N, C-alpha and C positions, 0 to 999 in steps of 0.2 A: 535581439540585437539586429539592427538593420544598417547595412553599409552602403545603401544607395542614398547619397546626399542630395540628389536632385529632387527627390519627392518632398512634399510638405511634411512637416512634423506636427506633433500635437500642440505645440506652442502657437500654431496658426489658427486653431479651431476657435471660432467666435471673435477673432480679431480682423478688423477690416481697415484698409488703407483709408487715410482722410481723403475726402473728396476733393478738397483744395489741392492736395499734392497730385491727384490724378488729373485734374483740370490743368494744372500748371504743366505737367508733363506733356499732355496732349497739345496744348497750345504751342509748345516748343517743337513738337513732332510736326505740326502743320507748317512751321517755318522751315524746318530742316528737309521735309519730304512733301512739298505741296502737290506734287503729281499723285501722291497716294492718299494723303490725308487732306480732305477738301476744306476750303476756307470756312464754310458755313456749317460744317459738321461738328458735332460734340462728341465727347468720348463715350457718353452714355446713349447716344443716338436719340431716338424718340422717347426714351425713358427719363424719368425725373432724377434718377440716381442709381447707386448700386443696388443689386438685388439683395434682399434681406436673408439673414440666416434661415435655412429651412426651405428656401425657394427651390422648386423642382424644375430641372431643365432636361430637355430631351433633344437628341440629334438623330439623324438618319441612320447611323451605323450602330445604334444600340437599341435594345428592346425595353430596357427599364430606365426610368429617369434617374438623374444624379441629384444629390442635394447639395446646395451651396452651404459652405461651412465658414467662409471667411475670404479675405483677398490678401494677396502679398505680392511683393516684387520678385521677379526671377531675373537672374543675370542673362543678359543678351549674349548668345553664343558667339556672336561676331565680334564681341569686345571683351570676352572672358579669357582669362589665362595671363601668365606673366609675359610682359613685353608687348601685350596687345594694346592698341590705341584705338580710339573711337574713329571709325571710318564713316563715309557718307551713307553706308548702308546699315549702319548699327543704330540702335535706338539711343535716344537722348539719355545721358547718365549711365549708359551701358546696361539698361534694365527695361523691363516691360512688365505691366501689370497682369496678374492671373487671379482667377477665382479658385480657391481651394474647394474641392468637392469630394463627396463620398460616392464612389463608384465600386460596385461589387464588394462592398465591405472593406474597401481600402481607400486611404487618402491619396488623392492625386490632384492634378490641376488642369485648368483649361484657360485659354486666353480670354481675358475679361471682355474685350471689345466684341468677340464672337458671339457673346450672349445677349446683345442688345439690338433692338430693331432699328433699322435706318431707312429713311425715306418710306416709311410705312411697311417696310418688309422685314420679316424676321431674319435673324442672323443664322450662323450654323447651329447655334443652340437656341432654343425658344422655351418660354415659361409654359409649364403645363399644370402648375399648382404651387401652393405654399402652405407649409405646415411647420410651425416652430419646434415640433417634436420630431427629432431625427432618431435618436436612441438615448437611453438614460446616461450612458457614459459620456457621450459627446455633448449632450445638452448640459450636463453638469460642468464639463470642462469649459464650455462656451460662457456660462455664467461666471466662473471663476476668472477666466481670462478677460472678460468685459470689466469686472471689478478691478482686476489688476491694472488694466489699461487706464481706468479712471483714476486710480491712485497715482500712476505715472504722470497723468495730466495735472493732477492736483500738486504734485511735487514740482512740476515745471512752473506752475502758476506761482507757487510760493517763492520761487527763486527767479522771477521774471526780471527783477531789477539787477540780477548778477549774471546775465547771460554772457557778458564779455569775459567773465572769469570762470563761470560754472558750466558752460556748454561750448561744444566744439562748433565749428562753422557749418556742419550739416545738421545741427539741432539735437544731437544726441548729448545726454548728460555725461559730463566728464567729472563732476564733483565726486570724489570717493565716498563721501558720506552718503550721498543720495544713491549711488550705485550699490553700495552695500545694503541699504535698506530695501531697495527694489529686488535685489538678488535674494535677500532673506525672505521677503514675501512670496517670491516665486517658489523657493524651495518649500516653504510651509504649505503653499497651495498644493503643490504636486505631491507632497508627503501625505497631506490630508486626503487627496483624491485617490492615492494608492492605498490608503488604510480603510478603516471600517466604513467610512462615508461612501467609498467608491471601490470596492474590492475588484481585483482582476478576475475575469471570467475564465473558467476551464475552456480549453480549446475544443470546439465542436466541429468535427470533420464534415458533418452534413451541412454546415453553414460555411466554414472557411476552407474546406478542402483538406488534403492530407498534410499533417504537420511537417513532416520531413521535407516534403517537396517544396512547401512554402518557405521553410527555413533556408533551404538551398538557394531558392531564387532571391531571397532578401539578403543573403550573405555574400553572394558572388555575382559579378557582371555576367553577361551572356558569353563573353569570350572566355572567362574564367570557368564557367560551367562547361563549355565545350572542351576546354583543356583538361579538366578533371576527369570527365567521362571517357574522352578519347584516349588519354594516356593510360587509363586504367583498363583499356581493352573492352569497354562496353559500347553498346550501340547508341549513339546520339539520336538517331532518327526514331528510335523506339521510346524515347523519354523526352517529354516536352517541358518537365519541370514546372508545370503549371498548376499543380495542386490537385489534380483529379484523384479520385478515390480508386485508381487502378493499382491494385497491389503489385502487378508486375513492373510497372514503370517505377514505382517507389522503391522496389527491391534493387533495380538497376542503379538508381541514384544512391542508395545506401551502400551497395557494393563498390560503386565508383569512388565515393568518399573515403571508405575504409581502406581501399587499396592504394590510394594515391600516396606517393612518397611525401613524408612530412619534412625531411631534412632538405631544404632548399637553399638557394644562395642567400647571403646576408641582405642583399637589396630587396629580397622578397619576404622580409620579416612580417610585414602586415598581412600578406597573403597566407603565410605559414600559420600565423596566430588564428586566423579565421578558419583555416583548414582544421587545426587541431580542435577548435570548438565545434565545428561541424562533425568531426569524428565522434566526439563525446555525445552529441545529440543522436547520431546514427546509432550508436551502441545502445543508448538509452531507449530510443523509440522502438528499436527492433527487439528489445527485451534481452540484449546480450549481457549488459551490465547495468547495475543501478548506481555506481559510483566509479570515479576515476582518481588515481594518484598520478600526478605529473612529477617526473624525476629528471633532474638535469644530468648532464653527462658525468660530471664530477661527483654526483650523488651527495651534494651538499645543500640542495634546495628540494623541499618536498611540498607539494600542495594537494590537499584533499578537496574534491568536489563531489558532493552528493546531489544527484539529480532527482528532484521530487515529482514535479508534475508539469504537463504542458499547458500553458496559458496563452491568452491573447492579450497583447499590451494595450495601453491606453491609445496608442496611435495604430492599433489594429495590425500589429505584426506579431509573428510567433516568438514566443519566449519560453524559457524553462526555468522554473523556480529551483533554486539551488541553495545548499549550505556550503560555505566555503571556509577553509582554514589552511594555514601555512605553518610548517614547522621545520626548522633547520636541523633538527637533531637525529633524524633517521626515518627510514621507510616505515617503521612499525608505529611510531607515534601518531601519524596522521590518520591511521585506521581508527583511532579512538574517537574521531569526530564523525565517523560513519555509522550507519545503523544496521550493519550486518549484511548489506546488499553484496551481490558479487562484484568484486572490485577489479577494474582493468588498470594495470600499470602501463603508463605511457612515458617512454623516455624521449626527451627533446634536448635540443642544443642549449648550452648555457644562456646564450643571448635570448633565445626564444622562451626559456623559462622566466627570465626577467620580464620580458615584454608581456607574457601572459599574466604574470603576477600583478603588473602595474594595471593591466586592463581590469582584471578581476577585482582588484582593491578599489580602483578609482572610478570605474565606469559602472559597474553593476551593483555597487553598495552592498555587497554580500547577499543579495536577494535574487538577482536574475541573470540568466545567461542569454 
């Protein structure tokens, strides 16, 4: 589970923006900001087009090159948010193009224009190699997404004569039949990739860092991390949450998560739900418990979660494989779904119990936490 919505997701792997949309965006940026974007300049600078999947880029501040995985639009911070309007300093259409890259085994993004030569000079990022083989999982995803993208283009072509009725003004398909077919293909693709064709790997701390520290960073913002650790009486300075294999730092994170008060204000329901899930992971990773039963205050809703093993997801974030069941009849019944591991009973508010049930049923598909 990852709660950082600004980072690229696995759906961006192998998917590139159309070069016509990028050229159109840049031509309008030159009109809006001529003092920054020169009249004779092109979005790709001296290069003929976008960098291909697997292109290796380097910059001064890192030692290892990153691998290009795709490109995407990112919302411009100056025009993002309710009530915000496009200003003279914001990007056209409130967005800017980014390259999706693999850096330190995680998906991230860099500004697309920073990776192209201009006036014969390299940008902030420069090409140091090209290899279409990044890793097995990402390469498989890239091929699947490329095929899916081609299917979308084929669907558009078939309905070209129905644009006024079947597509919205921004070019997205509005026809329910087409949407359903594309969504079904997407679900089938991801299901296949998560199945025998592309099983998820076990978490390797020598490669990815300590599991709990990474889960902590992916589940909470920096301010939330500080809040959890400081309110629990532990030292923030002694824990960077960065995933190092330093057992002392990880112990501090674990104790901070477990000690933080779960029963928060109603407006913090989302934070509370993430905190409960983090507590489960902390108990599991530390070997305290192998399963959890969630019980609401009225003792009318019981949820059994057996935590099985730590994995790395398709988008390279830490997840826990689980078995999940819910039973309204009593605390004894959910234990039938567990395999004898030491069980932790966690009591939560009625609203939080419902929120967690909805999340576990709708988001993780009974497989992942």
